[in-house]
C-alpha positions in Angstrom: 88.5 -20.9 -27.1 86.5 -21.4 -30.3 83.6 -23.9 -30.4 84.3 -26.9 -32.5 82.3 -26.9 -35.7 80.9 -30.2 -36.8 78.9 -30.7 -40.0 76.5 -33.6 -39.9 73.7 -34.9 -42.1 71.6 -35.7 -39.0 69.6 -33.1 -37.3 70.4 -32.4 -33.7 67.7 -32.3 -31.0 67.7 -28.5 -30.9 66.9 -28.3 -34.6 64.2 -30.9 -34.3 62.6 -28.8 -31.4 62.9 -25.7 -33.7 61.2 -27.6 -36.5 58.3 -28.5 -34.2 58.0 -24.9 -33.0 58.2 -23.4 -36.5 56.1 -25.8 -38.4 53.4 -26.5 -35.8 53.4 -24.1 -32.8 53.8 -20.8 -34.8 51.1 -21.6 -37.4 48.7 -22.6 -34.6 49.5 -19.3 -32.8 48.9 -17.3 -36.0 45.5 -19.0 -36.6 44.6 -18.6 -32.9 45.2 -14.8 -33.2 43.1 -14.7 -36.3 40.1 -16.7 -35.2 40.0 -16.2 -31.5 41.4 -12.7 -31.1 39.7 -11.3 -34.2 43.0 -10.5 -35.8 43.4 -7.5 -33.6 46.2 -8.6 -31.3 48.9 -8.8 -33.9 51.5 -7.2 -31.6 50.8 -10.0 -29.0 51.1 -12.7 -31.6 54.3 -11.2 -33.1 55.9 -11.1 -29.6 54.9 -14.7 -29.0 56.6 -15.7 -32.3 59.8 -13.9 -31.2 59.7 -15.7 -27.8 59.2 -19.1 -29.6 62.3 -18.4 -31.8 64.4 -17.7 -28.7 63.8 -21.2 -27.3 66.5 -22.9 -29.4 69.0 -20.3 -28.3 68.1 -21.0 -24.7 69.0 -24.6 -25.5 72.3 -23.6 -27.0 73.3 -21.6 -23.9 71.9 -23.9 -21.2 75.3 -25.5 -20.7 77.4 -22.4 -21.2 77.3 -18.6 -20.8 76.0 -16.7 -23.9 78.6 -14.4 -25.4 77.7 -10.9 -26.5 79.4 -11.2 -29.9 77.1 -14.1 -30.9 74.0 -12.1 -30.1 75.5 -8.9 -31.7 76.1 -10.7 -35.0 72.5 -11.9 -35.2 71.3 -8.3 -34.3 73.6 -6.8 -36.9 72.3 -9.1 -39.6 68.7 -8.2 -38.6 69.6 -4.5 -38.7 71.1 -4.9 -42.2 68.0 -6.7 -43.4 65.7 -4.0 -41.9 67.9 -1.2 -43.4 67.8 -3.0 -46.8 64.1 -3.3 -46.7 63.8 0.4 -45.9 66.3 1.5 -48.5 64.3 0.0 -51.3 60.9 1.2 -50.0 60.2 3.0 -53.3 60.2 -0.2 -55.3 57.4 -2.5 -54.3 58.6 -6.0 -53.5 62.2 -5.3 -54.6 63.8 -6.0 -51.3 67.0 -7.8 -50.1 65.4 -9.3 -47.0 65.0 -12.8 -48.2 68.6 -12.9 -49.6 70.0 -11.8 -46.2 67.9 -14.3 -44.3 69.0 -17.1 -46.6 72.7 -16.1 -46.1 72.1 -16.1 -42.4 70.6 -19.6 -42.4 73.4 -21.0 -44.5 76.1 -19.4 -42.5 74.9 -19.5 -38.9 72.4 -22.3 -38.9 68.6 -22.8 -39.4 67.6 -21.4 -36.0 69.5 -18.1 -36.7 68.0 -17.9 -40.1 64.5 -18.1 -38.7 65.2 -15.6 -35.9 66.7 -13.0 -38.3 63.8 -13.4 -40.6 61.2 -13.1 -37.9 62.8 -10.2 -36.2 63.3 -8.4 -39.6 59.6 -8.7 -40.4 58.6 -7.4 -36.9 61.1 -4.5 -36.6 60.8 -3.3 -40.2 57.1 -3.1 -40.0 57.5 -0.3 -37.4 58.4 1.7 -40.6 56.2 0.0 -43.1 53.2 -0.4 -40.9 52.2 -3.0 -38.3 49.0 -5.0 -38.9 47.6 -8.5 -38.9 49.9 -9.3 -41.8 53.0 -8.9 -39.6 52.9 -12.4 -38.1 52.5 -13.9 -41.5 55.5 -11.9 -42.9 57.6 -12.9 -39.8 56.7 -16.6 -40.4 57.4 -16.4 -44.2 60.8 -14.7 -43.8 61.7 -17.0 -41.0 60.7 -20.3 -42.6 62.8 -19.5 -45.7 65.9 -18.9 -43.5 65.2 -22.0 -41.4 64.9 -24.2 -44.5 68.0 -22.7 -46.0 70.0 -23.8 -42.9 68.4 -27.3 -43.0 69.0 -27.8 -46.7 72.6 -26.6 -46.4 73.2 -29.0 -43.5 71.8 -31.8 -45.6 74.1 -30.7 -48.5 71.1 -30.2 -50.8 72.1 -26.5 -51.4 75.7 -25.2 -51.3 77.4 -21.9 -50.6 77.7 -21.2 -54.3 76.1 -18.3 -56.1 74.2 -20.5 -58.5 72.8 -22.8 -55.8 71.7 -20.0 -53.5 70.1 -18.1 -56.4 68.0 -21.1 -57.4 66.9 -21.7 -53.9 66.2 -18.0 -53.3 64.2 -17.6 -56.4 62.0 -20.7 -55.9 61.5 -20.2 -52.1 60.5 -16.5 -52.5 58.1 -17.3 -55.3 56.5 -20.5 -53.9 57.1 -20.4 -50.1 56.8 -16.7 -49.3 54.4 -15.9 -52.1 52.3 -19.0 -51.5 51.9 -18.5 -47.8 51.6 -14.7 -47.7 48.8 -14.8 -50.3 46.9 -17.3 -48.1 47.4 -15.0 -45.2 46.2 -12.0 -47.3 43.0 -13.9 -48.2 42.3 -14.9 -44.6 43.0 -11.4 -43.3 40.2 -10.0 -45.5 37.7 -12.8 -45.2 37.1 -15.8 -43.1 35.0 -17.4 -45.8 37.8 -19.4 -47.5 37.2 -20.7 -51.0 39.4 -22.1 -53.7 38.1 -19.6 -56.2 39.0 -16.7 -53.9 42.5 -18.2 -53.3 43.0 -18.6 -57.0 42.0 -15.0 -57.6 44.4 -13.9 -54.8 47.3 -15.8 -56.4 46.6 -14.3 -59.8 46.4 -10.8 -58.4 49.6 -11.2 -56.5 51.5 -13.1 -59.2 53.6 -10.2 -60.6 54.4 -9.0 -57.1 55.7 -12.4 -56.3 57.7 -12.5 -59.5 59.3 -9.2 -58.7 60.1 -10.3 -55.2 61.6 -13.5 -56.5 63.7 -11.7 -59.1 65.0 -9.3 -56.4 66.0 -12.1 -54.2 68.0 -13.7 -57.0 69.5 -10.3 -57.9 70.7 -9.6 -54.3 72.0 -13.2 -53.8 74.0 -13.0 -57.0 75.8 -9.8 -55.9 76.0 -10.1 -52.1 75.9 -13.7 -51.2 79.6 -14.6 -51.7 81.1 -11.5 -50.0 78.8 -11.8 -47.0 79.3 -15.5 -46.6 83.1 -15.1 -46.8 83.0 -12.4 -44.1 80.7 -14.4 -41.9 82.9 -17.5 -42.2 85.9 -15.4 -41.2 84.0 -14.1 -38.1 83.0 -17.7 -37.2 86.5 -19.0 -37.5 88.0 -16.1 -35.5 85.5 -16.1 -32.7 83.9 -19.6 -32.8 80.4 -18.5 -33.1 77.1 -20.4 -33.1 77.2 -23.5 -35.3 75.2 -26.6 -35.9 76.8 -29.2 -33.7 
């Protein structure tokens, strides 16, 4: 029996809990790791972030048994994002990760978008290198997927190529680039200053531009085929939806 899919402009309690975790608890955890654990326990902080992102899924399954196909779909999307990041390793910042995370958030909901983003950042860094930047990347990838799901539910963005490309380009440039550059500055120095932040933004500007362009590029070519396939899977098996 498929789960009934209901679209609503109002956020359900699970999404509100997720927002509190993502916007408050996770940033506090990252800063705790930086200032109280000397930025050396990044594996511990990364695992905590993953645990936090599982809380909304526990809420989903508290009244019913979890089905393997739902978890397998999320794992498969994470694997695709990790493989995509690895496949383009030779081109700095030109990666499909943000595009796949956005597609996940729009198709499977905000919580799934954040989970795929966070897991992709963690798992892919076993190939690219773990470090104090890992929690920041997990948060940046995840928050873009989470916001994509929220904005789609609110009908601010649609499942059209144009709408997704606009959101993808802007979110990669300003959300990912803006947050990750702050993280980069704080990783290398605890003496924050606006001049240092400005210098960090300037030095990372072209990297963020390339990353933004790559997100638009991949969304333009893969968003519609992937969304259509995910919609078919959801209809056939009645997978996780925003209720």
